[in-house]
C-alpha positions as CSV (number, residue, x, y, z in Angstrom):
1,M,64.5,84.0,107.2
2,S,60.7,84.6,107.3
3,E,59.4,88.1,107.9
4,Q,56.3,87.3,109.9
5,L,57.6,89.4,112.8
6,L,59.6,91.9,110.9
7,G,59.8,95.1,112.9
8,K,58.3,93.5,116.1
9,R,60.0,93.9,119.5
10,A,59.7,91.0,121.9
11,L,60.5,90.1,125.5
12,V,60.9,86.4,126.4
13,T,61.3,85.5,130.1
14,G,63.3,82.4,130.8
15,G,64.9,82.9,127.5
16,S,68.4,81.6,128.2
17,R,67.6,78.0,127.7
18,G,65.1,75.4,126.7
19,I,61.7,76.4,125.3
20,G,62.4,80.1,126.0
21,R,65.6,80.0,124.0
22,G,63.7,78.2,121.2
23,I,61.1,81.0,121.1
24,A,63.6,83.8,121.3
25,L,65.6,82.4,118.3
26,A,62.4,81.7,116.3
27,F,61.3,85.3,116.9
28,A,64.7,86.5,115.6
29,E,64.5,84.3,112.6
30,A,61.1,85.8,111.8
31,G,62.5,89.3,111.9
32,A,61.9,90.5,115.5
33,D,64.4,92.2,117.8
34,V,64.4,90.3,121.1
35,A,65.1,90.9,124.8
36,I,65.4,87.9,127.1
37,G,64.9,87.7,130.8
38,Y,66.9,85.3,132.9
39,R,67.5,84.7,136.6
40,R,71.0,83.3,137.1
41,E,72.6,82.0,134.0
42,A,74.3,85.1,132.6
43,D,76.7,83.2,130.3
44,A,73.8,81.2,128.7
45,A,71.8,84.5,128.3
46,Q,74.8,86.1,126.7
47,A,75.2,83.2,124.3
48,V,71.5,83.5,123.2
49,T,71.9,87.2,122.6
50,K,74.9,86.5,120.4
51,E,72.9,83.9,118.4
52,I,70.1,86.5,117.9
53,E,72.6,89.1,116.7
54,A,74.1,86.6,114.3
55,L,70.7,86.4,112.7
56,G,70.9,90.2,112.1
57,R,68.5,91.3,114.9
58,R,69.1,93.4,118.0
59,A,69.3,91.5,121.3
60,F,69.4,92.4,124.9
61,S,69.3,90.4,128.2
62,F,68.0,91.4,131.6
63,A,68.5,89.6,134.9
64,A,65.3,89.3,137.0
65,D,63.7,86.9,139.5
66,V,60.1,86.8,138.3
67,R,59.0,86.4,141.9
68,D,60.2,90.0,142.5
69,P,57.6,92.5,141.1
70,Q,60.1,95.4,141.2
71,A,62.7,93.4,139.3
72,V,60.1,92.3,136.7
73,T,59.0,95.9,136.2
74,E,62.6,97.0,135.7
75,M,63.2,94.1,133.2
76,T,60.1,95.0,131.2
77,T,60.6,98.7,131.1
78,G,64.3,98.1,130.4
79,A,63.4,95.9,127.4
80,R,61.0,98.5,126.1
81,D,63.6,101.2,126.3
82,A,66.4,99.1,124.8
83,L,64.2,97.9,121.9
84,G,62.5,101.2,121.4
85,G,59.1,99.7,122.2
86,L,57.4,96.4,123.0
87,D,55.0,94.5,120.9
88,V,55.2,90.9,122.2
89,V,55.7,89.5,125.7
90,V,56.2,85.8,126.4
91,A,55.8,84.8,130.0
92,N,57.9,81.6,129.9
93,A,60.0,81.5,133.0
94,G,59.2,78.4,135.1
95,V,60.5,75.5,137.0
96,P,59.6,71.7,136.9
97,T,58.3,69.7,139.7
98,R,59.6,67.0,142.0
99,F,57.8,63.8,141.5
100,E,56.2,63.1,144.9
101,P,52.6,62.6,146.3
102,L,50.9,65.6,147.7
103,H,51.2,64.5,151.3
104,E,55.0,64.5,151.0
105,V,55.3,68.0,149.3
106,D,57.3,70.4,151.4
107,P,55.3,73.7,151.8
108,G,58.4,75.7,151.1
109,Y,58.9,73.9,147.8
110,W,55.2,74.4,146.9
111,E,55.6,78.1,147.5
112,R,58.6,78.2,145.2
113,V,56.9,76.4,142.3
114,I,53.8,78.6,142.6
115,G,55.9,81.7,143.1
116,I,57.8,81.2,139.8
117,N,55.3,79.4,137.6
118,L,52.2,81.4,138.5
119,T,53.0,84.5,140.4
120,G,55.9,85.1,138.1
121,V,53.5,85.1,135.1
122,F,51.2,87.5,137.1
123,H,54.1,89.9,137.6
124,T,55.3,89.7,134.0
125,V,51.8,90.3,132.5
126,R,51.0,93.0,135.0
127,A,54.2,94.9,134.1
128,A,53.6,94.5,130.4
129,L,50.0,95.6,130.3
130,P,50.4,99.3,130.9
131,I,52.9,99.5,128.1
132,L,50.6,97.6,125.7
133,R,47.4,99.3,126.8
134,E,49.0,102.7,126.3
135,Q,49.8,101.9,122.6
136,R,46.5,99.9,122.3
137,S,48.2,96.9,120.7
138,G,50.3,93.9,121.6
139,V,50.5,90.2,122.1
140,I,51.0,88.3,125.3
141,L,51.8,84.5,125.3
142,T,52.0,82.4,128.4
143,I,53.7,79.1,128.5
144,S,51.7,76.4,130.2
145,S,51.7,72.6,129.8
146,V,49.4,69.7,128.9
147,A,50.0,68.6,132.5
148,A,47.4,71.3,133.5
149,D,44.7,69.2,131.8
150,A,46.2,65.7,132.3
151,C,46.5,66.2,136.0
152,G,48.9,63.3,136.4
153,A,49.8,62.1,139.8
154,N,52.8,63.3,141.8
155,G,53.2,66.8,140.4
156,A,50.9,68.9,142.5
157,G,52.7,72.2,142.4
158,Y,53.5,72.1,138.7
159,V,50.0,71.0,137.7
160,A,48.2,73.5,139.9
161,S,50.4,76.4,138.8
162,K,50.0,75.6,135.1
163,A,46.2,75.2,135.4
164,A,46.0,78.6,137.1
165,V,48.1,80.1,134.4
166,N,45.5,78.9,131.8
167,A,42.7,80.5,133.7
168,L,44.7,83.7,134.3
169,T,45.5,84.0,130.6
170,K,41.9,83.7,129.5
171,M,40.9,86.3,132.0
172,V,43.6,88.7,130.7
173,A,42.4,88.1,127.1
174,R,38.9,89.1,128.0
175,E,39.9,92.1,130.0
176,N,42.2,93.5,127.2
177,A,40.6,92.5,123.9
178,A,39.0,96.0,123.6
179,E,42.5,97.5,123.7
180,N,43.6,95.3,120.8
181,I,45.8,93.1,123.0
182,R,45.7,89.4,122.3
183,C,46.6,86.9,124.9
184,N,47.0,83.1,124.3
185,I,48.4,80.0,125.9
186,I,51.0,77.6,124.5
187,S,50.8,74.2,126.3
188,P,53.7,71.9,125.3
189,G,53.8,68.2,125.9
190,L,57.1,66.4,126.3
191,V,59.8,68.5,124.8
192,M,63.5,67.8,124.5
193,T,64.8,70.1,127.2
194,D,66.5,69.5,130.5
195,M,63.1,68.8,132.1
196,G,62.1,66.5,129.2
197,Q,65.4,64.6,129.6
198,A,64.8,64.2,133.4
199,L,61.3,62.8,132.7
200,L,62.7,60.3,130.3
201,E,65.4,59.2,132.8
202,A,62.8,58.9,135.6
203,H,60.0,57.1,133.6
204,G,61.7,55.6,130.6
205,E,60.8,55.2,126.9
206,K,57.1,54.5,127.9
207,L,56.7,58.2,127.7
208,V,57.6,58.3,124.1
209,R,55.4,55.3,123.3
210,D,52.5,57.3,124.7
211,I,53.0,60.0,122.0
212,P,51.1,59.2,118.8
213,L,53.7,60.9,116.6
214,G,56.4,58.8,118.3
215,R,58.9,61.3,119.5
216,L,59.5,64.3,121.8
217,G,59.0,67.8,120.5
218,T,61.7,70.4,120.2
219,P,62.1,73.9,121.4
220,E,62.3,75.1,117.8
221,E,58.8,73.6,117.1
222,I,57.4,75.5,120.1
223,G,59.1,78.6,118.8
224,R,57.4,78.3,115.4
225,L,54.0,78.1,117.0
226,A,54.9,81.2,119.1
227,V,55.9,83.1,115.9
228,Y,52.5,82.4,114.4
229,L,50.6,83.5,117.5
230,A,52.6,86.6,117.8
231,S,52.2,87.5,114.1
232,D,49.4,89.4,112.3
233,D,48.4,86.0,110.8
234,A,46.8,85.2,114.2
235,D,45.1,88.6,114.5
236,W,41.6,87.2,115.4
237,I,42.8,84.7,118.0
238,T,42.8,85.4,121.7
239,G,42.0,83.5,124.9
240,K,42.9,80.1,123.4
241,N,45.0,77.3,124.6
242,F,47.2,75.7,121.9
243,R,48.4,72.2,122.9
244,I,51.4,71.1,121.0
245,D,52.2,67.6,122.1
246,G,52.5,65.2,119.2
247,G,48.9,64.1,119.7
248,Q,49.3,62.9,123.2
249,W,46.5,64.9,124.8
């Protein structure tokens, strides 16, 4: 076990599965105590907390729909109180897109994707900032996607939401640097999660052939990058977008 995050206390939204789970476990392996946020999958969240505890760290889980500002505030303050403080916040909760052209996108579905992927990040960061600003230290990581730059066809809500997350994160970094709060973006490419598997089933192995390193990434690899960015080793890095995609972008 490394000690890059020894003594740190972290909150990871969407931490019950996929990339969020990978980040939460990587944080624990690096010495952090971790709270995870989840929306519906209580059993999966409980399983992750048990995995964290098996690594010798404290773990808690909090149910919250990130579209609900009150629920997000309660999750964030609950994590702070349970952990005895809060040093790192990862706004990871998100949903994938349907693959359809813009003129076929249902407005209700558009609102759902924007509500979770963008407004959910806004609520999470907004709830965390008073805590971090009061102590004049902290790290915020937002989870975006290389799709925000690639702007591939048939993913309007997802692409737009992630591009907006990138801009929002850079603005937050500028606003809070004087308070010793760092804010960076992690933009994964194709990762072996439920979403990655669905993309493979929809588009075939061509997706893998387009990756120079010849394979999908893993949640654990995203977690290792998150550990670095949350650690003191990255103390002079803020407002940056870290693309981790096997060389695809």
